C-alpha positions as CSV (number, residue, x, y, z in Angstrom):
1,M,-91.5,-113.0,30.0
2,T,-89.2,-111.5,27.6
3,G,-88.8,-107.9,27.0
4,P,-88.1,-106.0,23.8
5,R,-85.0,-106.7,22.0
6,R,-82.0,-104.3,22.4
7,P,-80.1,-103.0,19.5
8,D,-76.6,-104.4,18.6
9,R,-73.8,-102.3,20.3
10,R,-70.8,-103.5,18.4
11,P,-68.4,-100.8,17.1
12,P,-68.9,-99.9,13.5
13,V,-66.4,-101.2,10.9
14,R,-64.5,-98.4,9.2
15,V,-63.9,-99.0,5.6
16,P,-60.8,-97.1,4.4
17,R,-61.3,-94.8,1.3
18,P,-58.8,-94.1,-1.4
19,G,-56.6,-91.1,-0.7
20,L,-56.9,-88.0,-2.8
21,T,-53.3,-86.6,-2.4
22,P,-49.9,-88.5,-2.3
23,P,-48.4,-89.2,1.0
24,R,-46.2,-86.5,2.6
25,V,-42.5,-87.2,2.4
26,R,-40.1,-85.7,5.1
27,R,-37.0,-84.0,3.9
28,Q,-33.7,-82.7,5.7
29,L,-33.3,-78.8,5.4
30,S,-29.9,-77.4,4.1
31,T,-27.8,-75.3,6.4
32,R,-25.9,-73.4,3.6
33,P,-28.0,-70.2,3.8
34,L,-27.7,-70.1,7.6
35,W,-23.9,-70.3,7.3
36,G,-23.9,-67.5,4.8
37,V,-25.7,-65.2,7.1
38,V,-23.2,-66.2,9.9
39,V,-20.3,-65.4,7.7
40,V,-21.6,-62.0,6.7
41,V,-22.3,-61.2,10.4
42,L,-18.9,-62.3,11.4
43,L,-17.2,-60.1,8.6
44,L,-19.2,-57.1,9.7
45,G,-18.1,-57.6,13.1
46,V,-14.5,-57.8,12.1
47,V,-14.8,-54.6,10.1
48,L,-16.5,-52.8,13.0
49,A,-13.9,-54.1,15.4
50,G,-11.1,-53.0,13.1
51,R,-12.5,-49.5,12.7
52,L,-13.0,-49.2,16.4
53,G,-9.3,-50.2,17.0
54,Q,-8.3,-47.6,14.4
55,L,-10.3,-44.9,16.0
56,Q,-9.1,-45.8,19.5
57,L,-5.4,-46.3,18.6
58,S,-4.3,-44.4,15.5
59,Q,-6.8,-41.5,15.5
60,H,-7.3,-41.1,19.2
61,E,-5.6,-37.7,19.5
62,E,-7.3,-36.2,16.3
63,L,-10.7,-37.3,17.4
64,A,-10.2,-36.1,20.9
65,A,-9.2,-32.7,19.6
66,Q,-12.2,-32.6,17.3
67,A,-14.5,-33.6,20.2
68,A,-12.9,-30.8,22.3
69,E,-13.6,-28.3,19.7
70,V,-17.2,-28.9,19.9
71,S,-17.2,-27.5,23.5
72,T,-14.0,-25.3,23.6
73,R,-12.6,-22.4,21.8
74,T,-9.2,-20.8,21.7
75,V,-9.1,-17.1,22.3
76,H,-5.9,-15.3,21.2
77,T,-4.2,-12.6,23.4
78,P,-2.3,-10.1,21.3
79,A,1.4,-9.5,22.1
80,L,2.7,-6.1,23.0
81,R,3.7,-4.6,19.7
82,G,7.2,-3.4,19.1
83,R,8.1,0.2,18.9
84,I,9.2,2.3,15.8
85,L,12.4,4.3,16.5
86,A,14.4,7.0,14.7
87,A,18.0,6.4,13.8
88,D,19.2,7.7,17.2
89,G,16.7,5.7,19.2
90,T,14.1,8.5,19.6
91,P,10.6,6.9,19.8
92,L,8.3,7.6,16.9
93,V,5.7,5.0,17.7
94,V,5.2,3.6,21.2
95,N,2.4,1.8,23.2
96,A,0.3,3.7,25.7
97,P,-2.6,2.6,27.8
98,T,-6.1,3.7,27.0
99,S,-9.6,3.1,28.2
100,V,-11.8,1.1,25.9
101,V,-15.6,0.6,26.3
102,T,-16.8,-2.9,25.5
103,V,-20.0,-4.8,25.3
104,D,-20.6,-8.5,26.0
105,P,-21.0,-10.5,22.9
106,E,-24.2,-12.1,24.1
107,L,-25.8,-8.8,24.1
108,L,-25.4,-8.8,20.4
109,L,-27.8,-11.7,20.2
110,E,-30.6,-9.3,21.1
111,E,-32.7,-7.5,18.5
112,P,-30.7,-4.8,16.7
113,E,-33.0,-2.0,17.9
114,Q,-32.5,-3.0,21.5
115,V,-28.8,-3.1,21.0
116,R,-28.9,0.4,19.2
117,G,-31.0,1.7,22.1
118,L,-28.4,0.6,24.7
119,L,-25.5,2.0,22.8
120,A,-27.3,5.4,22.2
121,G,-27.4,5.8,26.0
122,V,-23.7,4.9,26.2
123,A,-22.9,7.3,23.3
124,E,-24.8,10.1,25.2
125,V,-22.6,9.6,28.3
126,L,-19.4,9.3,26.4
127,G,-20.2,12.3,24.1
128,V,-19.6,10.3,20.9
129,S,-21.7,9.2,17.9
130,A,-24.2,6.5,18.5
131,D,-24.0,5.4,15.0
132,D,-20.2,4.8,15.3
133,L,-20.7,2.7,18.3
134,F,-23.4,0.6,16.7
135,G,-21.4,0.1,13.6
136,R,-18.5,-1.3,15.5
137,T,-20.8,-4.1,16.7
138,R,-21.7,-5.2,13.2
139,L,-19.7,-8.0,11.7
140,C,-17.5,-6.8,8.8
141,G,-19.0,-8.1,5.5
142,T,-22.6,-8.4,6.7
143,A,-25.4,-6.4,5.0
144,D,-25.9,-3.9,7.7
145,A,-22.2,-3.4,8.6
146,P,-20.2,-0.3,7.7
147,P,-17.0,-0.7,5.6
148,A,-13.8,-1.6,7.4
149,P,-12.2,-0.3,9.6
150,A,-15.6,1.0,11.1
151,C,-17.0,-2.5,11.6
152,F,-16.2,-5.4,13.9
153,S,-13.8,-8.3,12.9
154,G,-12.8,-9.6,16.2
155,S,-13.6,-12.7,18.3
156,P,-17.2,-13.6,19.1
157,Y,-15.9,-14.9,22.5
158,E,-14.6,-11.7,23.9
159,P,-16.1,-8.3,24.7
160,V,-16.6,-6.2,21.6
161,P,-14.7,-2.8,21.8
162,V,-17.0,0.0,20.7
163,A,-15.2,3.2,22.0
164,F,-11.5,3.9,22.2
165,G,-9.5,6.5,24.0
166,V,-12.5,7.2,26.3
167,D,-12.2,9.9,28.9
168,P,-11.7,8.1,32.3
169,V,-14.3,10.2,34.0
170,R,-16.9,9.4,31.4
171,A,-15.9,5.7,31.5
172,L,-16.4,5.7,35.2
173,A,-19.9,7.3,34.7
174,V,-20.8,4.1,32.6
175,L,-19.4,1.8,35.1
176,E,-21.4,3.4,37.9
177,R,-24.8,2.6,36.2
178,P,-24.7,-1.1,35.5
179,E,-28.5,-1.2,35.8
180,D,-28.7,1.2,32.9
181,F,-25.9,-0.3,30.8
182,P,-26.0,-4.1,31.4
183,G,-23.1,-6.0,29.8
184,V,-21.2,-2.8,29.1
185,G,-17.6,-2.8,30.5
186,V,-14.4,-0.7,30.5
187,R,-10.9,-2.0,30.3
188,T,-7.4,-0.7,29.7
189,V,-5.4,-1.7,26.8
190,P,-2.2,-0.6,25.0
191,V,-2.7,1.3,21.8
192,R,-0.3,3.1,19.4
193,D,0.8,6.4,20.6
194,Y,2.8,9.0,18.5
195,P,5.2,11.1,20.6
196,A,5.9,13.4,17.6
197,P,9.5,14.6,18.7
198,Q,10.0,18.1,17.3
199,G,6.5,17.9,16.0
200,V,7.2,15.4,13.3
201,N,4.0,13.8,11.7
202,L,5.4,11.0,9.5
203,A,1.9,9.5,9.0
204,H,2.5,8.1,5.5
205,V,5.8,6.5,6.6
206,L,4.7,5.0,9.9
207,G,1.3,3.7,8.8
208,Y,-1.5,2.4,10.9
209,L,-3.1,-0.8,12.3
210,G,-6.4,-2.6,11.6
211,R,-8.3,-5.7,12.7
212,P,-7.5,-8.8,10.7
213,T,-10.1,-10.2,8.2
214,Q,-11.6,-13.6,8.7
215,E,-9.5,-14.9,5.9
216,E,-6.4,-13.8,7.7
217,V,-7.6,-15.5,10.9
218,D,-8.3,-18.8,9.2
219,R,-5.2,-18.8,7.2
220,P,-3.1,-22.0,8.1
221,G,0.0,-21.2,10.1
222,G,-0.8,-17.5,10.0
223,G,-0.7,-17.1,13.8
224,V,-3.3,-14.3,13.7
225,G,-6.1,-14.1,16.2
226,P,-9.2,-12.1,15.8
227,Q,-8.2,-9.6,18.5
228,D,-4.8,-9.0,16.9
229,L,-4.0,-5.7,15.2
230,L,-2.2,-6.0,11.8
231,G,-0.2,-3.3,10.0
232,R,-2.3,-1.8,7.1
233,A,0.1,0.8,5.8
234,G,3.5,2.2,6.0
235,L,6.2,0.6,8.1
236,E,3.5,-1.1,10.3
237,A,2.5,-3.1,7.2
238,V,6.0,-4.0,5.9
239,Y,7.4,-5.1,9.3
240,D,4.2,-6.3,10.7
241,E,5.2,-9.8,11.6
242,A,8.3,-8.8,13.5
243,L,6.5,-5.9,15.2
244,R,3.5,-8.0,16.2
245,G,5.3,-10.7,18.1
246,S,3.6,-14.0,19.0
247,P,0.1,-13.9,20.5
248,G,-0.8,-15.8,23.6
249,A,-3.7,-18.4,23.7
250,T,-6.4,-19.1,26.2
251,T,-8.7,-22.1,25.9
252,V,-12.2,-21.6,27.1
253,T,-15.2,-23.9,27.2
254,V,-18.5,-22.8,25.7
255,D,-22.1,-24.0,25.9
256,P,-24.3,-24.9,22.9
257,R,-25.1,-21.2,22.4
258,G,-21.5,-20.3,22.0
259,L,-21.3,-18.5,25.4
260,V,-18.1,-18.9,27.5
261,T,-18.6,-21.2,30.5
262,G,-15.1,-21.9,31.8
263,R,-11.3,-21.8,31.2
264,R,-9.0,-24.7,30.4
265,G,-5.5,-23.1,30.1
266,S,-3.4,-20.4,28.6
267,T,0.1,-19.5,27.2
268,D,1.6,-16.0,27.5
269,P,2.2,-13.8,24.5
270,Q,5.8,-12.8,23.4
271,P,6.3,-9.1,22.6
272,G,7.4,-7.9,19.2
273,A,10.7,-6.5,18.2
274,D,11.4,-2.7,18.0
275,L,12.1,-1.3,14.5
276,R,14.9,1.2,14.4
277,T,14.8,3.3,11.2
278,S,17.3,5.5,9.3
279,L,15.1,8.6,9.9
280,D,16.7,11.8,11.4
281,V,14.2,13.6,13.6
282,G,15.8,17.0,13.1
283,I,15.9,16.7,9.2
284,Q,12.4,15.2,9.1
285,A,11.0,18.1,11.1
286,A,12.8,20.5,8.7
287,T,11.6,18.7,5.7
288,E,8.0,18.7,6.8
289,Q,8.0,22.4,7.6
290,A,9.8,23.3,4.3
291,L,7.1,21.5,2.3
292,L,4.3,23.0,4.3
293,D,5.8,26.5,3.9
294,A,6.1,25.9,0.1
295,V,2.5,24.9,-0.2
296,R,1.3,27.9,1.8
297,A,3.5,30.3,-0.3
298,A,2.2,28.9,-3.6
299,R,-1.4,29.2,-2.4
300,R,-0.8,32.8,-1.4
301,A,0.4,33.5,-4.9
302,G,-2.9,32.0,-6.3
303,A,-1.8,28.6,-7.2
304,P,-3.9,25.6,-6.1
305,A,-0.9,23.5,-4.8
306,P,-3.1,20.6,-3.9
307,S,-0.3,18.2,-2.9
308,G,3.4,17.7,-2.5
309,A,6.2,15.5,-1.3
310,A,9.8,15.7,-0.2
311,V,12.4,13.1,0.6
312,V,16.1,13.0,1.8
313,L,18.2,9.9,1.0
314,R,21.7,8.8,1.5
315,P,23.2,7.9,-1.8
316,D,25.7,5.5,-0.6
317,D,23.1,2.9,0.5
318,G,19.6,4.3,-0.2
319,A,18.8,4.9,3.5
320,V,15.9,7.3,3.9
321,V,16.7,10.2,6.2
322,A,13.4,12.1,5.9
323,A,10.2,11.7,4.0
324,T,6.8,13.5,4.0
325,S,3.6,13.8,1.9
326,F,1.1,16.6,1.7
327,P,-1.7,16.8,2.7
328,T,-1.2,14.5,5.7
329,Y,-3.4,13.6,8.7
330,D,-3.1,12.8,12.4
331,P,-1.8,9.2,12.7
332,G,-3.4,9.0,16.1
333,I,-6.9,8.8,14.6
334,W,-6.6,5.1,14.2
335,T,-6.0,4.4,17.8
336,S,-9.3,6.0,18.7
337,G,-11.2,3.9,16.3
338,V,-11.8,5.9,13.1
339,G,-15.4,6.4,12.2
340,Q,-16.8,6.0,8.7
341,R,-17.2,9.7,8.2
342,E,-13.6,10.3,9.1
343,Y,-12.4,7.4,6.9
344,D,-14.4,8.9,3.9
345,R,-12.7,12.2,4.5
346,L,-9.2,10.6,4.3
347,L,-10.1,9.5,0.8
348,D,-12.2,12.5,-0.4
349,P,-10.7,14.0,-3.5
350,E,-12.2,17.3,-2.5
351,R,-10.0,17.3,0.6
352,G,-6.9,16.2,-1.3
353,Q,-7.0,12.5,-0.3
354,P,-4.7,12.9,2.6
355,L,-4.5,9.0,3.0
356,V,-2.6,8.8,-0.3
357,S,1.2,9.1,-0.2
358,R,2.4,11.4,-2.8
359,L,5.9,10.1,-2.2
360,V,5.5,6.6,-3.6
361,A,1.7,6.3,-4.6
362,Q,1.2,9.0,-7.1
363,T,3.1,9.9,-10.2
364,F,3.9,13.3,-11.9
365,P,5.8,14.4,-15.1
366,P,9.5,14.8,-14.0
367,A,10.0,17.7,-16.4
368,S,13.6,19.0,-16.6
369,T,14.8,17.0,-13.5
370,F,14.5,14.1,-16.2
371,K,17.4,15.7,-18.2
372,V,20.0,13.9,-16.2
373,V,18.7,10.8,-17.9
374,T,18.2,12.1,-21.4
375,L,21.5,13.9,-21.6
376,P,23.5,10.7,-21.3
377,A,21.1,9.2,-23.8
378,A,21.9,11.9,-26.3
379,L,25.6,11.3,-25.8
380,Q,24.9,7.6,-26.7
381,T,23.4,8.7,-29.9
382,G,26.6,10.3,-31.0
383,I,26.6,14.0,-30.1
384,D,30.0,15.4,-29.2
385,P,30.6,15.7,-25.4
386,E,33.1,18.4,-26.1
387,G,31.0,20.4,-28.5
388,E,28.9,23.5,-28.1
389,Y,25.2,23.6,-29.3
390,P,22.8,26.4,-30.1
391,C,20.2,27.1,-27.6
392,P,17.6,29.1,-29.7
393,G,14.2,30.3,-28.2
394,A,12.3,28.0,-30.4
395,V,12.8,25.2,-33.0
396,S,10.6,23.8,-35.6
397,I,10.1,20.0,-35.4
398,A,8.1,18.3,-38.1
399,G,6.2,21.6,-38.8
400,Q,5.4,22.2,-35.1
401,R,7.0,25.0,-33.0
402,F,8.6,24.0,-29.7
403,T,10.0,26.7,-27.3
404,N,12.1,27.3,-24.3
405,Y,10.5,28.7,-21.3
406,E,9.2,32.1,-22.3
407,S,11.1,31.5,-25.6
408,E,14.4,32.5,-24.0
409,E,17.6,32.2,-26.2
410,H,21.0,31.3,-24.8
411,G,23.2,31.2,-27.8
412,E,26.0,28.6,-28.1
413,L,26.5,26.4,-24.9
414,D,28.6,23.4,-23.9
415,L,26.7,20.4,-22.5
416,P,27.0,21.5,-18.8
417,G,25.8,25.0,-19.8
418,I,22.8,23.5,-21.6
419,L,21.9,21.6,-18.4
420,A,22.5,24.7,-16.2
421,V,20.1,26.9,-18.0
422,S,17.8,23.9,-18.8
423,C,17.7,24.5,-22.6
424,D,14.7,22.6,-23.9
425,T,15.4,23.4,-27.5
426,S,18.7,21.5,-27.6
427,F,17.1,18.4,-26.2
428,Y,14.3,18.7,-28.8
429,R,16.8,18.8,-31.6
430,W,18.8,15.8,-30.2
431,A,15.6,13.8,-29.7
432,Y,14.2,14.6,-33.1
433,D,17.5,13.7,-34.8
434,A,17.6,10.3,-33.0
435,W,14.0,9.7,-33.9
436,R,14.8,10.2,-37.6
437,D,17.9,8.1,-37.5
438,Q,15.9,5.3,-36.0
439,G,13.4,5.3,-38.7
440,G,10.8,7.8,-37.7
441,V,7.1,6.8,-37.8
442,G,8.1,3.7,-39.8
443,Q,10.0,2.3,-36.8
444,A,7.6,0.0,-34.8
445,S,10.3,-1.5,-32.5
446,D,11.8,0.1,-29.4
447,D,15.0,-1.7,-30.0
448,G,17.9,0.9,-30.4
449,D,16.0,3.7,-28.8
450,R,18.7,5.1,-26.4
451,F,16.4,7.5,-24.6
452,L,14.1,4.7,-23.5
453,A,17.0,2.3,-22.8
454,V,18.8,4.7,-20.5
455,A,15.7,5.7,-18.7
456,R,15.1,2.0,-18.0
457,G,18.6,1.6,-17.0
458,F,18.1,4.2,-14.2
459,G,15.3,1.9,-12.8
460,L,12.4,4.1,-14.1
461,G,9.1,2.5,-15.1
462,R,9.3,0.0,-12.2
463,P,9.0,0.3,-8.4
464,T,12.1,1.3,-6.5
465,G,11.6,-1.6,-4.1
466,V,11.3,0.7,-1.0
467,D,10.1,-0.9,2.2
468,L,6.8,1.1,2.1
469,P,3.6,-0.4,0.6
470,A,1.4,0.9,-2.2
471,E,4.3,2.0,-4.4
472,V,3.4,2.6,-8.0
473,A,5.8,1.8,-10.9
474,G,5.5,5.0,-12.8
475,H,5.5,5.1,-16.6
476,L,7.9,5.3,-19.5
477,P,6.0,5.6,-22.8
478,S,7.2,3.6,-25.7
479,R,6.2,2.4,-29.2
480,A,4.9,-0.9,-27.9
481,W,2.9,0.8,-25.2
482,K,1.5,3.3,-27.6
483,R,0.3,0.7,-30.0
484,D,-1.4,-1.3,-27.2
485,Y,-3.0,1.9,-25.9
486,W,-4.3,2.9,-29.3
487,E,-5.8,-0.5,-29.9
488,A,-7.6,-0.3,-26.6
489,T,-8.9,3.3,-27.2
490,R,-9.4,3.5,-31.0
491,E,-13.1,3.1,-31.0
492,A,-13.5,6.0,-28.4
493,S,-11.1,8.2,-30.4
494,C,-13.0,7.6,-33.6
495,E,-16.3,8.5,-31.9
496,R,-14.9,11.6,-30.6
497,A,-13.4,12.5,-33.9
498,G,-17.0,12.6,-35.2
499,T,-18.8,14.3,-32.4
500,G,-16.0,16.5,-31.1
501,Y,-16.0,18.0,-27.6
502,P,-18.9,20.4,-27.4
503,E,-18.8,20.2,-23.6
504,V,-15.4,21.8,-23.4
505,E,-15.8,25.5,-23.0
506,D,-12.2,26.6,-23.7
507,E,-12.0,26.9,-27.6
508,E,-8.3,26.4,-27.8
509,R,-8.4,23.2,-25.6
510,R,-11.5,22.0,-27.5
511,E,-9.7,22.3,-30.9
512,F,-6.7,20.5,-29.5
513,L,-8.7,17.6,-28.2
514,E,-10.6,17.3,-31.5
515,Q,-7.3,17.2,-33.5
516,L,-5.9,14.7,-31.2
517,A,-9.0,12.5,-31.5
518,R,-8.8,12.6,-35.4
519,E,-5.1,11.7,-35.4
520,N,-5.6,8.9,-32.8
521,C,-8.4,7.4,-34.8
522,V,-6.4,7.1,-38.0
523,D,-2.8,6.3,-36.9
524,G,-2.6,6.9,-33.2
525,W,-0.3,4.1,-32.8
526,Q,2.6,5.8,-34.4
527,W,5.6,7.2,-32.3
528,R,5.7,10.7,-33.6
529,P,8.2,13.4,-33.4
530,G,6.2,15.1,-30.6
531,D,6.4,11.8,-28.6
532,A,10.1,11.8,-28.9
533,V,10.8,15.4,-28.1
534,N,8.4,15.4,-25.1
535,F,10.1,12.3,-23.7
536,S,13.5,14.1,-23.9
537,I,12.4,16.7,-21.3
538,G,10.3,14.6,-19.1
539,Q,6.9,15.6,-20.4
540,G,4.1,13.9,-22.3
541,D,3.3,10.5,-20.9
542,V,6.5,10.2,-18.8
543,A,5.5,9.8,-15.1
544,T,7.7,9.3,-12.0
545,T,7.2,9.4,-8.3
546,P,9.3,11.8,-6.1
547,L,11.2,8.8,-4.7
548,Q,12.1,7.5,-8.1
549,V,13.7,10.8,-9.0
550,A,15.6,10.6,-5.7
551,T,17.0,7.3,-6.7
552,V,18.1,8.6,-10.0
553,Y,20.0,11.5,-8.4
554,A,21.5,9.2,-5.8
555,A,22.9,7.1,-8.8
556,I,24.4,10.3,-10.3
557,A,25.9,11.3,-7.0
558,N,27.4,7.9,-6.1
559,G,28.9,7.1,-9.5
560,G,26.1,5.0,-11.0
561,R,25.2,2.5,-8.3
562,L,21.4,1.9,-7.9
563,W,20.2,1.2,-4.3
564,A,16.7,0.3,-3.3
565,P,15.5,3.0,-0.9
566,R,14.8,1.7,2.7
567,V,13.6,3.2,5.9
568,G,14.0,0.3,8.2
569,A,17.6,-0.2,9.6
570,A,17.3,-3.0,12.2
571,L,15.1,-5.0,14.4
572,E,16.0,-4.8,18.0
573,R,15.0,-6.1,21.4
574,P,13.7,-3.5,24.0
575,D,17.3,-3.4,25.5
576,G,18.8,-2.4,22.2
577,T,20.2,-5.9,21.2
578,V,20.1,-6.2,17.4
579,V,18.0,-9.2,16.3
580,E,18.4,-8.5,12.6
581,E,19.9,-5.9,10.4
582,V,18.0,-4.6,7.4
583,Q,20.5,-4.9,4.7
584,P,20.8,-2.4,1.7
585,V,19.6,-3.9,-1.6
586,D,22.0,-3.3,-4.5
587,Q,20.1,-3.1,-7.7
588,G,23.0,-2.9,-10.0
589,R,24.8,-0.1,-11.9
590,V,23.7,2.3,-14.6
591,A,25.8,1.7,-17.7
592,L,27.3,5.2,-18.0
593,D,31.0,6.0,-18.4
594,D,32.9,8.4,-16.3
595,T,33.0,11.1,-19.0
596,T,29.3,11.2,-19.2
597,L,28.8,11.2,-15.3
598,D,31.4,14.0,-15.1
599,L,29.4,16.1,-17.7
600,V,26.1,15.7,-15.9
601,R,27.7,16.5,-12.5
602,E,29.4,19.6,-13.8
603,G,26.0,20.8,-15.2
604,L,24.2,20.2,-12.0
605,A,26.8,22.1,-10.0
606,E,26.5,25.1,-12.4
607,V,22.6,25.0,-11.9
608,M,23.3,26.1,-8.3
609,T,25.7,29.0,-9.0
610,E,24.9,30.1,-12.6
611,G,21.8,28.4,-13.7
612,T,18.1,28.2,-12.8
613,A,18.6,27.6,-9.0
614,A,21.1,30.4,-8.5
615,G,18.5,32.9,-7.3
616,A,17.1,30.4,-4.8
617,F,20.5,29.6,-3.4
618,A,21.9,33.2,-3.4
619,G,24.2,33.5,-0.5
620,W,24.7,29.8,0.0
621,P,28.1,28.9,1.4
622,H,29.2,26.9,-1.7
623,E,32.7,26.6,-0.6
624,D,31.7,24.9,2.7
625,L,28.9,22.7,1.3
626,P,28.9,22.6,-2.5
627,L,25.7,21.4,-4.0
628,A,24.4,20.1,-7.3
629,G,20.8,20.2,-8.5
630,K,18.2,20.6,-11.1
631,T,15.0,22.5,-11.3
632,G,11.8,21.2,-13.1
633,S,8.5,22.8,-14.2
634,A,6.1,20.2,-15.4
635,E,3.2,21.4,-17.6
636,V,0.0,19.9,-16.5
637,F,-2.7,19.5,-19.3
638,G,-5.7,21.8,-18.5
639,A,-4.0,23.4,-15.6
640,D,-2.7,27.0,-15.3
641,W,0.1,26.2,-12.9
642,A,3.1,24.1,-13.5
643,T,4.2,21.3,-11.0
644,S,7.4,22.6,-9.3
645,W,10.4,20.2,-8.9
646,F,13.8,20.4,-7.5
647,A,16.2,17.6,-7.2
648,S,19.7,17.9,-5.6
649,Y,22.7,16.2,-3.8
650,G,25.7,17.4,-1.8
651,P,28.3,18.0,-1.0
652,T,29.6,17.5,-4.5
653,T,33.0,16.5,-3.2
654,D,31.6,13.5,-1.3
655,P,27.9,13.2,-1.5
656,E,26.0,12.5,1.7
657,H,22.5,13.4,1.0
658,V,20.0,13.6,-1.9
659,V,17.1,16.2,-1.5
660,V,14.0,16.1,-3.8
661,V,11.0,18.3,-3.4
662,L,7.8,18.4,-5.5
663,V,4.8,20.7,-5.2
664,E,1.9,20.0,-7.5
665,Q,0.6,22.8,-9.7
666,A,2.5,25.5,-7.7
667,G,4.7,27.3,-10.2
668,L,8.2,27.2,-11.5
669,G,10.8,24.8,-9.9
670,A,13.1,27.7,-9.2
671,D,10.4,29.7,-7.4
672,V,8.7,27.0,-5.2
673,A,10.5,23.7,-4.9
674,A,14.1,25.1,-4.9
675,P,13.6,27.4,-1.9
676,A,12.0,24.6,0.0
677,A,15.0,22.3,-0.7
678,R,17.3,25.1,0.5
679,A,15.5,25.2,3.8
680,I,16.1,21.4,4.1
681,W,19.8,21.9,3.1
682,E,20.0,24.5,5.8
683,A,19.0,22.0,8.5
684,I,21.4,19.4,7.1
685,R,24.2,22.0,7.3
686,E,23.4,22.9,10.8
687,G,23.5,19.2,11.9
688,R,26.8,18.4,10.2
């Protein structure tokens, strides 16, 4: 029997279908982009390798130093400063140990009020001002810092000094309470000390020290560390580099906060040289006392006498033997850290500005001491050196009356006699005649003005070149200067010509000012007869320093040679070995012939025996020590008292010293300055 039929199991036949896309074609990829990448990578590798080699080979030391700076700092150790000595070696400035209270610099990172509270406790124990202590922790130049020198400009890696010259007993009381005064220490440091032999002061000559500014510390090659003290005035400033020596250096490591963590190494400081000066202690003491006595005498007479100066020079080389300025101050205040209030007092006009040296930093009309300049000028205009000239009590110049002192008349006098009695009216006439001959108001040029030329020839109108800082040039008025001044002030003069001076109570002075304003508004540039005659007697706008007058008289004494005054004589080692001599500076000759110099000298000698200084030098041993000199009484606009001058030299046979004294608004030269000069000459005579 057959079963059902099974289906056929043969595999199905696949029928190919037409393709819808073209067949894939295999292509070989390009290697050029890959090689480009390889080349770039290789080039970068070469550059990096070259730079690495450069850093490791050629810049290794520089980079190592820069890396070290990140974690190290250099702290400078000041050298022991050189002394300042008198001519005979007597110490004038030395170094002495003193106790200084300090605070750690990390304490200053605390809140200001916390620092102020700590310092208030310290101040109470020390018996000083808390504000002064706090001020010395404030970085100079910051918003809350007091002005220098009452602020801090030292190193942030060393203890900050806040109190100087501390009583050792009080300092010990601070050290015994570390729990109350954390971070407060006491150390002994050398500071400037002033032995004051024979009581001499010399504050304006010696000067003082101060901390450097950040600019001075950062100056390349300056060799100044933050803890150094630099000369800020007087000889300390001029000879600072030699006196200061070379500081030592200590390299310390610091952490990221800037706090010291270790020490790497150090070099020792090299002490500075001593400065020997030309100052004579005995004459200096006498000069200071004579000036002080003159001021006191003038004040007893009712004069204000706010300031003064005196100087003694050697005419053969310009060496300064003595120099003083009034008012003065204690030079030791700087070593104890002068506070802001004290510093303000030193500059206070109400107290006479004792920080200002009247010897070199302030000018005054030289009055009749200037006639040793204008008499030679008059001779150069053609007056007869052998002639005699009238000395009336008054003369009329361009309709204006000019008088002698108290309109005194002296009759006919020769040139030495005119100088001896200080006859103003003769000088007025000579100056007026020269002014007319030159062209009067129509002459706009200073060429040919012998009065101005001779004054410039004596070195006036420019600094003397003395080795003391802050010297001013003085002033010689001229046609050129007057035109410049007029152009600068014309608008104000014209305004005053209209409004007047209603605020001036004195009627005579008010009328004078109003007339002057009207003249200056219209033709104030003109060099008028009044300008010429005032110039001839050292009044008007003529202004000199006492030291400038001394150099003029030194030139008269030595035959016409101009020397720059100098106080320093030599730099020496502590054992006295001379390192360097301070050489005199020859500034040329005054173009005066022997006849002129002889006439001037003869007149100055007569001043002492027959002229205006005869009373002050009555009884003087003229045969043993013959002197020559000139009084001066400078009128001060708006003041009731003249500024008193006396300039002199001696002995006339072989001049060894020049003595000049000035007392501002004190009276006549014969009454105030001349007696003071005599006291100085007495000391010189005793020391011969």
